[in-house]
mmCIF file of the N, C-alpha and C atoms, coordinates in Angstrom:
data_MODEL
# 
_entry.id   MODEL 
# 
loop_
_atom_site.group_PDB 
_atom_site.id 
_atom_site.type_symbol 
_atom_site.label_atom_id 
_atom_site.label_alt_id 
_atom_site.label_comp_id 
_atom_site.label_asym_id 
_atom_site.label_entity_id 
_atom_site.label_seq_id 
_atom_site.pdbx_PDB_ins_code 
_atom_site.Cartn_x 
_atom_site.Cartn_y 
_atom_site.Cartn_z 
_atom_site.occupancy 
_atom_site.B_iso_or_equiv 
_atom_site.pdbx_formal_charge 
_atom_site.auth_seq_id 
_atom_site.auth_comp_id 
_atom_site.auth_asym_id 
_atom_site.auth_atom_id 
_atom_site.pdbx_PDB_model_num 
ATOM 1   N N  . MET A 1 1  ? 0.974   -1.073  0.211   1.00 0.00 ? 1  MET A N  1 
ATOM 2   C CA . MET A 1 1  ? 0.098   0.034   0.049   1.00 0.00 ? 1  MET A CA 1 
ATOM 3   C C  . MET A 1 1  ? 0.877   1.089   0.180   1.00 0.00 ? 1  MET A C  1 
ATOM 4   N N  . GLN A 1 2  ? 0.236   2.402   -0.596  1.00 0.00 ? 2  GLN A N  1 
ATOM 5   C CA . GLN A 1 2  ? 1.205   3.525   -0.610  1.00 0.00 ? 2  GLN A CA 1 
ATOM 6   C C  . GLN A 1 2  ? 1.168   4.378   0.571   1.00 0.00 ? 2  GLN A C  1 
ATOM 7   N N  . ASP A 1 3  ? 2.320   5.048   0.691   1.00 0.00 ? 3  ASP A N  1 
ATOM 8   C CA . ASP A 1 3  ? 2.393   6.027   2.004   1.00 0.00 ? 3  ASP A CA 1 
ATOM 9   C C  . ASP A 1 3  ? 1.611   6.898   1.876   1.00 0.00 ? 3  ASP A C  1 
ATOM 10  N N  . ASP A 1 4  ? 1.355   8.157   2.678   1.00 0.00 ? 4  ASP A N  1 
ATOM 11  C CA . ASP A 1 4  ? 0.628   9.257   2.760   1.00 0.00 ? 4  ASP A CA 1 
ATOM 12  C C  . ASP A 1 4  ? 1.596   10.479  1.846   1.00 0.00 ? 4  ASP A C  1 
ATOM 13  N N  . ASP A 1 5  ? 2.524   10.252  1.357   1.00 0.00 ? 5  ASP A N  1 
ATOM 14  C CA . ASP A 1 5  ? 3.197   11.405  0.672   1.00 0.00 ? 5  ASP A CA 1 
ATOM 15  C C  . ASP A 1 5  ? 2.221   11.904  -0.532  1.00 0.00 ? 5  ASP A C  1 
ATOM 16  N N  . PRO A 1 6  ? 1.890   13.152  -0.359  1.00 0.00 ? 6  PRO A N  1 
ATOM 17  C CA . PRO A 1 6  ? 1.059   13.727  -1.313  1.00 0.00 ? 6  PRO A CA 1 
ATOM 18  C C  . PRO A 1 6  ? 1.337   13.451  -2.931  1.00 0.00 ? 6  PRO A C  1 
ATOM 19  N N  . GLN A 1 7  ? 2.519   13.211  -3.150  1.00 0.00 ? 7  GLN A N  1 
ATOM 20  C CA . GLN A 1 7  ? 2.755   13.014  -4.603  1.00 0.00 ? 7  GLN A CA 1 
ATOM 21  C C  . GLN A 1 7  ? 2.265   11.508  -5.025  1.00 0.00 ? 7  GLN A C  1 
ATOM 22  N N  . ASN A 1 8  ? 2.097   10.858  -4.303  1.00 0.00 ? 8  ASN A N  1 
ATOM 23  C CA . ASN A 1 8  ? 1.506   9.245   -4.365  1.00 0.00 ? 8  ASN A CA 1 
ATOM 24  C C  . ASN A 1 8  ? 0.032   9.118   -4.336  1.00 0.00 ? 8  ASN A C  1 
ATOM 25  N N  . ILE A 1 9  ? -0.591  10.130  -3.849  1.00 0.00 ? 9  ILE A N  1 
ATOM 26  C CA . ILE A 1 9  ? -2.070  9.890   -3.445  1.00 0.00 ? 9  ILE A CA 1 
ATOM 27  C C  . ILE A 1 9  ? -2.796  10.307  -4.653  1.00 0.00 ? 9  ILE A C  1 
ATOM 28  N N  . LYS A 1 10 ? -3.832  9.528   -5.213  1.00 0.00 ? 10 LYS A N  1 
ATOM 29  C CA . LYS A 1 10 ? -4.791  9.801   -6.019  1.00 0.00 ? 10 LYS A CA 1 
ATOM 30  C C  . LYS A 1 10 ? -6.032  10.176  -5.698  1.00 0.00 ? 10 LYS A C  1 
ATOM 31  N N  . ILE A 1 11 ? -6.525  11.156  -6.428  1.00 0.00 ? 11 ILE A N  1 
ATOM 32  C CA . ILE A 1 11 ? -7.788  11.833  -5.922  1.00 0.00 ? 11 ILE A CA 1 
ATOM 33  C C  . ILE A 1 11 ? -8.925  11.205  -6.807  1.00 0.00 ? 11 ILE A C  1 
ATOM 34  N N  . LEU A 1 12 ? -9.886  10.642  -6.298  1.00 0.00 ? 12 LEU A N  1 
ATOM 35  C CA . LEU A 1 12 ? -11.135 9.975   -7.171  1.00 0.00 ? 12 LEU A CA 1 
ATOM 36  C C  . LEU A 1 12 ? -12.484 10.626  -6.857  1.00 0.00 ? 12 LEU A C  1 
ATOM 37  N N  . THR A 1 13 ? -13.154 10.466  -7.863  1.00 0.00 ? 13 THR A N  1 
ATOM 38  C CA . THR A 1 13 ? -14.730 10.918  -7.741  1.00 0.00 ? 13 THR A CA 1 
ATOM 39  C C  . THR A 1 13 ? -15.575 9.892   -7.546  1.00 0.00 ? 13 THR A C  1 
ATOM 40  N N  . VAL A 1 14 ? -16.723 10.149  -7.078  1.00 0.00 ? 14 VAL A N  1 
ATOM 41  C CA . VAL A 1 14 ? -17.849 8.978   -6.662  1.00 0.00 ? 14 VAL A CA 1 
ATOM 42  C C  . VAL A 1 14 ? -17.656 7.937   -7.526  1.00 0.00 ? 14 VAL A C  1 
ATOM 43  N N  . GLN A 1 15 ? -17.690 8.379   -9.070  1.00 0.00 ? 15 GLN A N  1 
ATOM 44  C CA . GLN A 1 15 ? -18.101 7.272   -9.935  1.00 0.00 ? 15 GLN A CA 1 
ATOM 45  C C  . GLN A 1 15 ? -16.688 6.244   -10.089 1.00 0.00 ? 15 GLN A C  1 
ATOM 46  N N  . GLU A 1 16 ? -15.531 6.984   -9.785  1.00 0.00 ? 16 GLU A N  1 
ATOM 47  C CA . GLU A 1 16 ? -14.241 6.233   -9.990  1.00 0.00 ? 16 GLU A CA 1 
ATOM 48  C C  . GLU A 1 16 ? -14.397 5.284   -8.275  1.00 0.00 ? 16 GLU A C  1 
ATOM 49  N N  . VAL A 1 17 ? -14.576 5.835   -7.406  1.00 0.00 ? 17 VAL A N  1 
ATOM 50  C CA . VAL A 1 17 ? -14.877 4.922   -6.230  1.00 0.00 ? 17 VAL A CA 1 
ATOM 51  C C  . VAL A 1 17 ? -15.993 3.931   -6.442  1.00 0.00 ? 17 VAL A C  1 
ATOM 52  N N  . ALA A 1 18 ? -16.902 4.086   -7.030  1.00 0.00 ? 18 ALA A N  1 
ATOM 53  C CA . ALA A 1 18 ? -18.032 3.053   -7.157  1.00 0.00 ? 18 ALA A CA 1 
ATOM 54  C C  . ALA A 1 18 ? -17.576 2.013   -8.115  1.00 0.00 ? 18 ALA A C  1 
ATOM 55  N N  . ASP A 1 19 ? -16.757 2.415   -9.097  1.00 0.00 ? 19 ASP A N  1 
ATOM 56  C CA . ASP A 1 19 ? -16.310 1.469   -10.097 1.00 0.00 ? 19 ASP A CA 1 
ATOM 57  C C  . ASP A 1 19 ? -15.080 0.434   -9.405  1.00 0.00 ? 19 ASP A C  1 
ATOM 58  N N  . ILE A 1 20 ? -14.128 0.996   -8.394  1.00 0.00 ? 20 ILE A N  1 
ATOM 59  C CA . ILE A 1 20 ? -13.165 0.358   -7.903  1.00 0.00 ? 20 ILE A CA 1 
ATOM 60  C C  . ILE A 1 20 ? -13.965 -0.700  -6.665  1.00 0.00 ? 20 ILE A C  1 
ATOM 61  N N  . LEU A 1 21 ? -14.834 -0.107  -6.168  1.00 0.00 ? 21 LEU A N  1 
ATOM 62  C CA . LEU A 1 21 ? -15.546 -0.994  -5.031  1.00 0.00 ? 21 LEU A CA 1 
ATOM 63  C C  . LEU A 1 21 ? -16.806 -1.837  -5.520  1.00 0.00 ? 21 LEU A C  1 
ATOM 64  N N  . ARG A 1 22 ? -17.080 -1.747  -7.043  1.00 0.00 ? 22 ARG A N  1 
ATOM 65  C CA . ARG A 1 22 ? -18.085 -2.446  -7.646  1.00 0.00 ? 22 ARG A CA 1 
ATOM 66  C C  . ARG A 1 22 ? -19.639 -2.211  -6.952  1.00 0.00 ? 22 ARG A C  1 
ATOM 67  N N  . ILE A 1 23 ? -19.640 -0.894  -6.554  1.00 0.00 ? 23 ILE A N  1 
ATOM 68  C CA . ILE A 1 23 ? -21.202 -0.831  -5.926  1.00 0.00 ? 23 ILE A CA 1 
ATOM 69  C C  . ILE A 1 23 ? -21.787 0.641   -6.665  1.00 0.00 ? 23 ILE A C  1 
ATOM 70  N N  . HIS A 1 24 ? -22.865 0.762   -6.534  1.00 0.00 ? 24 HIS A N  1 
ATOM 71  C CA . HIS A 1 24 ? -23.625 2.099   -7.103  1.00 0.00 ? 24 HIS A CA 1 
ATOM 72  C C  . HIS A 1 24 ? -23.183 3.365   -6.363  1.00 0.00 ? 24 HIS A C  1 
ATOM 73  N N  . ARG A 1 25 ? -23.038 4.318   -7.391  1.00 0.00 ? 25 ARG A N  1 
ATOM 74  C CA . ARG A 1 25 ? -22.531 5.941   -7.022  1.00 0.00 ? 25 ARG A CA 1 
ATOM 75  C C  . ARG A 1 25 ? -23.434 6.212   -5.770  1.00 0.00 ? 25 ARG A C  1 
ATOM 76  N N  . SER A 1 26 ? -24.699 6.014   -5.782  1.00 0.00 ? 26 SER A N  1 
ATOM 77  C CA . SER A 1 26 ? -25.515 6.387   -4.520  1.00 0.00 ? 26 SER A CA 1 
ATOM 78  C C  . SER A 1 26 ? -25.050 5.684   -3.168  1.00 0.00 ? 26 SER A C  1 
ATOM 79  N N  . THR A 1 27 ? -24.395 4.583   -3.504  1.00 0.00 ? 27 THR A N  1 
ATOM 80  C CA . THR A 1 27 ? -24.030 3.674   -2.031  1.00 0.00 ? 27 THR A CA 1 
ATOM 81  C C  . THR A 1 27 ? -22.860 4.520   -1.771  1.00 0.00 ? 27 THR A C  1 
ATOM 82  N N  . VAL A 1 28 ? -22.134 4.665   -2.503  1.00 0.00 ? 28 VAL A N  1 
ATOM 83  C CA . VAL A 1 28 ? -20.580 5.630   -2.390  1.00 0.00 ? 28 VAL A CA 1 
ATOM 84  C C  . VAL A 1 28 ? -21.194 6.900   -1.267  1.00 0.00 ? 28 VAL A C  1 
ATOM 85  N N  . SER A 1 29 ? -21.926 7.616   -1.923  1.00 0.00 ? 29 SER A N  1 
ATOM 86  C CA . SER A 1 29 ? -22.354 8.972   -1.503  1.00 0.00 ? 29 SER A CA 1 
ATOM 87  C C  . SER A 1 29 ? -23.012 8.621   -0.359  1.00 0.00 ? 29 SER A C  1 
ATOM 88  N N  . ARG A 1 30 ? -23.728 7.660   0.146   1.00 0.00 ? 30 ARG A N  1 
ATOM 89  C CA . ARG A 1 30 ? -24.139 7.352   1.307   1.00 0.00 ? 30 ARG A CA 1 
ATOM 90  C C  . ARG A 1 30 ? -23.428 7.185   2.439   1.00 0.00 ? 30 ARG A C  1 
ATOM 91  N N  . TYR A 1 31 ? -22.331 6.123   2.072   1.00 0.00 ? 31 TYR A N  1 
ATOM 92  C CA . TYR A 1 31 ? -21.270 5.667   3.006   1.00 0.00 ? 31 TYR A CA 1 
ATOM 93  C C  . TYR A 1 31 ? -20.532 7.171   3.191   1.00 0.00 ? 31 TYR A C  1 
ATOM 94  N N  . ALA A 1 32 ? -20.352 7.850   2.336   1.00 0.00 ? 32 ALA A N  1 
ATOM 95  C CA . ALA A 1 32 ? -19.312 9.022   2.497   1.00 0.00 ? 32 ALA A CA 1 
ATOM 96  C C  . ALA A 1 32 ? -20.264 9.971   3.433   1.00 0.00 ? 32 ALA A C  1 
ATOM 97  N N  . MET A 1 33 ? -21.430 10.179  3.226   1.00 0.00 ? 33 MET A N  1 
ATOM 98  C CA . MET A 1 33 ? -22.423 11.267  4.034   1.00 0.00 ? 33 MET A CA 1 
ATOM 99  C C  . MET A 1 33 ? -22.521 10.516  5.406   1.00 0.00 ? 33 MET A C  1 
ATOM 100 N N  . ALA A 1 34 ? -22.604 9.528   5.585   1.00 0.00 ? 34 ALA A N  1 
ATOM 101 C CA . ALA A 1 34 ? -22.626 8.927   7.042   1.00 0.00 ? 34 ALA A CA 1 
ATOM 102 C C  . ALA A 1 34 ? -21.567 8.857   7.506   1.00 0.00 ? 34 ALA A C  1 
ATOM 103 N N  . GLY A 1 35 ? -20.313 9.240   7.014   1.00 0.00 ? 35 GLY A N  1 
ATOM 104 C CA . GLY A 1 35 ? -19.097 9.246   7.765   1.00 0.00 ? 35 GLY A CA 1 
ATOM 105 C C  . GLY A 1 35 ? -18.188 8.311   7.897   1.00 0.00 ? 35 GLY A C  1 
ATOM 106 N N  . GLU A 1 36 ? -18.831 6.916   6.935   1.00 0.00 ? 36 GLU A N  1 
ATOM 107 C CA . GLU A 1 36 ? -18.093 5.321   7.085   1.00 0.00 ? 36 GLU A CA 1 
ATOM 108 C C  . GLU A 1 36 ? -17.086 5.634   6.013   1.00 0.00 ? 36 GLU A C  1 
ATOM 109 N N  . LEU A 1 37 ? -17.144 6.608   4.868   1.00 0.00 ? 37 LEU A N  1 
ATOM 110 C CA . LEU A 1 37 ? -15.987 6.698   4.055   1.00 0.00 ? 37 LEU A CA 1 
ATOM 111 C C  . LEU A 1 37 ? -15.666 7.962   4.017   1.00 0.00 ? 37 LEU A C  1 
ATOM 112 N N  . LYS A 1 38 ? -14.403 8.198   4.059   1.00 0.00 ? 38 LYS A N  1 
ATOM 113 C CA . LYS A 1 38 ? -13.708 9.590   4.560   1.00 0.00 ? 38 LYS A CA 1 
ATOM 114 C C  . LYS A 1 38 ? -14.009 10.260  3.090   1.00 0.00 ? 38 LYS A C  1 
ATOM 115 N N  . SER A 1 39 ? -14.264 11.391  3.094   1.00 0.00 ? 39 SER A N  1 
ATOM 116 C CA . SER A 1 39 ? -14.501 12.187  1.683   1.00 0.00 ? 39 SER A CA 1 
ATOM 117 C C  . SER A 1 39 ? -14.234 13.546  1.958   1.00 0.00 ? 39 SER A C  1 
ATOM 118 N N  . TYR A 1 40 ? -14.058 14.366  0.944   1.00 0.00 ? 40 TYR A N  1 
ATOM 119 C CA . TYR A 1 40 ? -13.756 15.945  0.785   1.00 0.00 ? 40 TYR A CA 1 
ATOM 120 C C  . TYR A 1 40 ? -14.635 16.498  -0.054  1.00 0.00 ? 40 TYR A C  1 
ATOM 121 N N  . VAL A 1 41 ? -15.306 17.671  0.186   1.00 0.00 ? 41 VAL A N  1 
ATOM 122 C CA . VAL A 1 41 ? -15.939 18.351  -0.522  1.00 0.00 ? 41 VAL A CA 1 
ATOM 123 C C  . VAL A 1 41 ? -15.366 19.665  -1.078  1.00 0.00 ? 41 VAL A C  1 
ATOM 124 N N  . VAL A 1 42 ? -15.205 19.695  -2.258  1.00 0.00 ? 42 VAL A N  1 
ATOM 125 C CA . VAL A 1 42 ? -14.580 20.873  -2.838  1.00 0.00 ? 42 VAL A CA 1 
ATOM 126 C C  . VAL A 1 42 ? -15.399 21.428  -3.874  1.00 0.00 ? 42 VAL A C  1 
ATOM 127 N N  . GLY A 1 43 ? -15.916 22.739  -3.621  1.00 0.00 ? 43 GLY A N  1 
ATOM 128 C CA . GLY A 1 43 ? -16.759 23.159  -4.391  1.00 0.00 ? 43 GLY A CA 1 
ATOM 129 C C  . GLY A 1 43 ? -18.108 22.409  -4.245  1.00 0.00 ? 43 GLY A C  1 
ATOM 130 N N  . ASN A 1 44 ? -18.544 21.782  -5.454  1.00 0.00 ? 44 ASN A N  1 
ATOM 131 C CA . ASN A 1 44 ? -20.046 21.156  -5.286  1.00 0.00 ? 44 ASN A CA 1 
ATOM 132 C C  . ASN A 1 44 ? -19.654 19.577  -5.519  1.00 0.00 ? 44 ASN A C  1 
ATOM 133 N N  . ARG A 1 45 ? -18.477 19.094  -5.420  1.00 0.00 ? 45 ARG A N  1 
ATOM 134 C CA . ARG A 1 45 ? -17.891 17.749  -5.726  1.00 0.00 ? 45 ARG A CA 1 
ATOM 135 C C  . ARG A 1 45 ? -17.573 17.247  -4.529  1.00 0.00 ? 45 ARG A C  1 
ATOM 136 N N  . ARG A 1 46 ? -17.872 15.969  -4.281  1.00 0.00 ? 46 ARG A N  1 
ATOM 137 C CA . ARG A 1 46 ? -17.309 15.111  -3.484  1.00 0.00 ? 46 ARG A CA 1 
ATOM 138 C C  . ARG A 1 46 ? -16.115 14.455  -3.983  1.00 0.00 ? 46 ARG A C  1 
ATOM 139 N N  . LEU A 1 47 ? -14.930 14.287  -3.246  1.00 0.00 ? 47 LEU A N  1 
ATOM 140 C CA . LEU A 1 47 ? -13.851 13.626  -3.988  1.00 0.00 ? 47 LEU A CA 1 
ATOM 141 C C  . LEU A 1 47 ? -13.404 12.702  -2.635  1.00 0.00 ? 47 LEU A C  1 
ATOM 142 N N  . PHE A 1 48 ? -12.463 11.888  -2.817  1.00 0.00 ? 48 PHE A N  1 
ATOM 143 C CA . PHE A 1 48 ? -12.006 10.799  -2.268  1.00 0.00 ? 48 PHE A CA 1 
ATOM 144 C C  . PHE A 1 48 ? -10.380 10.623  -2.439  1.00 0.00 ? 48 PHE A C  1 
ATOM 145 N N  . LYS A 1 49 ? -9.648  10.225  -1.170  1.00 0.00 ? 49 LYS A N  1 
ATOM 146 C CA . LYS A 1 49 ? -8.326  9.927   -1.529  1.00 0.00 ? 49 LYS A CA 1 
ATOM 147 C C  . LYS A 1 49 ? -8.037  8.373   -1.498  1.00 0.00 ? 49 LYS A C  1 
ATOM 148 N N  . ASP A 1 50 ? -7.518  7.902   -2.741  1.00 0.00 ? 50 ASP A N  1 
ATOM 149 C CA . ASP A 1 50 ? -7.475  6.378   -2.829  1.00 0.00 ? 50 ASP A CA 1 
ATOM 150 C C  . ASP A 1 50 ? -7.129  5.527   -1.588  1.00 0.00 ? 50 ASP A C  1 
ATOM 151 N N  . ILE A 1 51 ? -6.211  6.294   -0.508  1.00 0.00 ? 51 ILE A N  1 
ATOM 152 C CA . ILE A 1 51 ? -5.807  5.403   0.477   1.00 0.00 ? 51 ILE A CA 1 
ATOM 153 C C  . ILE A 1 51 ? -7.040  5.364   1.347   1.00 0.00 ? 51 ILE A C  1 
ATOM 154 N N  . ASP A 1 52 ? -7.864  6.307   1.342   1.00 0.00 ? 52 ASP A N  1 
ATOM 155 C CA . ASP A 1 52 ? -9.164  6.304   2.469   1.00 0.00 ? 52 ASP A CA 1 
ATOM 156 C C  . ASP A 1 52 ? -10.151 5.166   1.776   1.00 0.00 ? 52 ASP A C  1 
ATOM 157 N N  . VAL A 1 53 ? -10.280 5.301   0.233   1.00 0.00 ? 53 VAL A N  1 
ATOM 158 C CA . VAL A 1 53 ? -10.983 3.954   -0.100  1.00 0.00 ? 53 VAL A CA 1 
ATOM 159 C C  . VAL A 1 53 ? -10.526 2.804   0.145   1.00 0.00 ? 53 VAL A C  1 
ATOM 160 N N  . TRP A 1 54 ? -9.291  2.365   -0.077  1.00 0.00 ? 54 TRP A N  1 
ATOM 161 C CA . TRP A 1 54 ? -8.720  0.995   0.300   1.00 0.00 ? 54 TRP A CA 1 
ATOM 162 C C  . TRP A 1 54 ? -8.813  0.858   1.828   1.00 0.00 ? 54 TRP A C  1 
ATOM 163 N N  . ALA A 1 55 ? -8.451  1.683   2.660   1.00 0.00 ? 55 ALA A N  1 
ATOM 164 C CA . ALA A 1 55 ? -8.726  1.647   4.371   1.00 0.00 ? 55 ALA A CA 1 
ATOM 165 C C  . ALA A 1 55 ? -10.375 1.200   4.514   1.00 0.00 ? 55 ALA A C  1 
ATOM 166 N N  . PHE A 1 56 ? -11.294 2.017   3.997   1.00 0.00 ? 56 PHE A N  1 
ATOM 167 C CA . PHE A 1 56 ? -12.651 1.559   3.766   1.00 0.00 ? 56 PHE A CA 1 
ATOM 168 C C  . PHE A 1 56 ? -12.761 0.191   3.455   1.00 0.00 ? 56 PHE A C  1 
ATOM 169 N N  . PHE A 1 57 ? -12.265 -0.153  2.430   1.00 0.00 ? 57 PHE A N  1 
ATOM 170 C CA . PHE A 1 57 ? -12.445 -1.563  1.871   1.00 0.00 ? 57 PHE A CA 1 
ATOM 171 C C  . PHE A 1 57 ? -12.005 -2.618  2.721   1.00 0.00 ? 57 PHE A C  1 
ATOM 172 N N  . GLU A 1 58 ? -10.703 -2.425  3.310   1.00 0.00 ? 58 GLU A N  1 
ATOM 173 C CA . GLU A 1 58 ? -10.180 -3.269  4.213   1.00 0.00 ? 58 GLU A CA 1 
ATOM 174 C C  . GLU A 1 58 ? -11.243 -3.363  5.423   1.00 0.00 ? 58 GLU A C  1 
ATOM 175 N N  . ASN A 1 59 ? -11.482 -2.392  5.981   1.00 0.00 ? 59 ASN A N  1 
ATOM 176 C CA . ASN A 1 59 ? -12.392 -2.345  7.181   1.00 0.00 ? 59 ASN A CA 1 
ATOM 177 C C  . ASN A 1 59 ? -13.503 -3.184  7.099   1.00 0.00 ? 59 ASN A C  1 
ATOM 178 N N  . GLN A 1 60 ? -14.429 -2.894  5.800   1.00 0.00 ? 60 GLN A N  1 
ATOM 179 C CA . GLN A 1 60 ? -15.564 -3.560  5.413   1.00 0.00 ? 60 GLN A CA 1 
ATOM 180 C C  . GLN A 1 60 ? -15.148 -5.101  5.375   1.00 0.00 ? 60 GLN A C  1 
ATOM 181 N N  . ALA A 1 61 ? -14.283 -5.392  4.677   1.00 0.00 ? 61 ALA A N  1 
ATOM 182 C CA . ALA A 1 61 ? -14.063 -6.818  4.341   1.00 0.00 ? 61 ALA A CA 1 
ATOM 183 C C  . ALA A 1 61 ? -13.585 -7.486  5.914   1.00 0.00 ? 61 ALA A C  1 
ATOM 184 N N  . ASP A 1 62 ? -12.841 -6.893  6.624   1.00 0.00 ? 62 ASP A N  1 
ATOM 185 C CA . ASP A 1 62 ? -12.488 -7.532  7.957   1.00 0.00 ? 62 ASP A CA 1 
ATOM 186 C C  . ASP A 1 62 ? -13.924 -7.727  8.746   1.00 0.00 ? 62 ASP A C  1 
ATOM 187 N N  . ARG A 1 63 ? -14.795 -6.664  8.614   1.00 0.00 ? 63 ARG A N  1 
ATOM 188 C CA . ARG A 1 63 ? -16.167 -6.673  9.450   1.00 0.00 ? 63 ARG A CA 1 
ATOM 189 C C  . ARG A 1 63 ? -16.851 -8.118  8.886   1.00 0.00 ? 63 ARG A C  1 
ATOM 190 N N  . GLU A 1 64 ? -16.776 -8.185  7.443   1.00 0.00 ? 64 GLU A N  1 
ATOM 191 C CA . GLU A 1 64 ? -17.584 -9.349  6.844   1.00 0.00 ? 64 GLU A CA 1 
ATOM 192 C C  . GLU A 1 64 ? -17.193 -10.501 7.428   1.00 0.00 ? 64 GLU A C  1 
ATOM 193 N N  . TYR A 1 65 ? -15.821 -10.697 7.475   1.00 0.00 ? 65 TYR A N  1 
ATOM 194 C CA . TYR A 1 65 ? -15.118 -11.779 7.886   1.00 0.00 ? 65 TYR A CA 1 
ATOM 195 C C  . TYR A 1 65 ? -15.523 -12.195 9.156   1.00 0.00 ? 65 TYR A C  1 
ATOM 196 N N  . VAL A 1 66 ? -15.517 -11.320 10.202  1.00 0.00 ? 66 VAL A N  1 
ATOM 197 C CA . VAL A 1 66 ? -15.658 -11.618 11.628  1.00 0.00 ? 66 VAL A CA 1 
ATOM 198 C C  . VAL A 1 66 ? -16.967 -11.959 11.763  1.00 0.00 ? 66 VAL A C  1 
ATOM 199 N N  . PHE A 1 67 ? -18.001 -11.158 11.162  1.00 0.00 ? 67 PHE A N  1 
ATOM 200 C CA . PHE A 1 67 ? -19.485 -11.417 11.348  1.00 0.00 ? 67 PHE A CA 1 
ATOM 201 C C  . PHE A 1 67 ? -19.790 -12.717 10.655  1.00 0.00 ? 67 PHE A C  1 
ATOM 202 N N  . GLY A 1 68 ? -19.300 -13.031 9.403   1.00 0.00 ? 68 GLY A N  1 
ATOM 203 C CA . GLY A 1 68 ? -19.443 -14.218 8.757   1.00 0.00 ? 68 GLY A CA 1 
ATOM 204 C C  . GLY A 1 68 ? -18.829 -15.278 9.514   1.00 0.00 ? 68 GLY A C  1 
ATOM 205 N N  . LYS A 1 69 ? -17.931 -15.265 10.156  1.00 0.00 ? 69 LYS A N  1 
ATOM 206 C CA . LYS A 1 69 ? -17.286 -16.599 10.861  1.00 0.00 ? 69 LYS A CA 1 
ATOM 207 C C  . LYS A 1 69 ? -17.973 -16.711 12.041  1.00 0.00 ? 69 LYS A C  1 
ATOM 208 N N  . GLU A 1 70 ? -18.493 -15.777 12.748  1.00 0.00 ? 70 GLU A N  1 
ATOM 209 C CA . GLU A 1 70 ? -19.066 -15.887 14.167  1.00 0.00 ? 70 GLU A CA 1 
ATOM 210 C C  . GLU A 1 70 ? -20.434 -16.303 14.009  1.00 0.00 ? 70 GLU A C  1 
ATOM 211 N N  . SER A 1 71 ? -21.200 -16.163 12.707  1.00 0.00 ? 71 SER A N  1 
ATOM 212 C CA . SER A 1 71 ? -22.464 -16.586 12.475  1.00 0.00 ? 71 SER A CA 1 
ATOM 213 C C  . SER A 1 71 ? -22.561 -18.061 12.490  1.00 0.00 ? 71 SER A C  1 
# 
């Protein structure tokens, strides 16, 4: 995984995050507005750092694994 060096961080749009996570744009927006997925509002656009998207993914995957295993 990449470090926090601003030169290595990619800024993503809602659509790009939706494509990466293979979920609908509205789901990305819902996670962001709920504070589950860190985002930044610049003007009228919601943007994401790729490292935040991957951290969110890892957190969701870990939760699913734990909950799935305990059920």
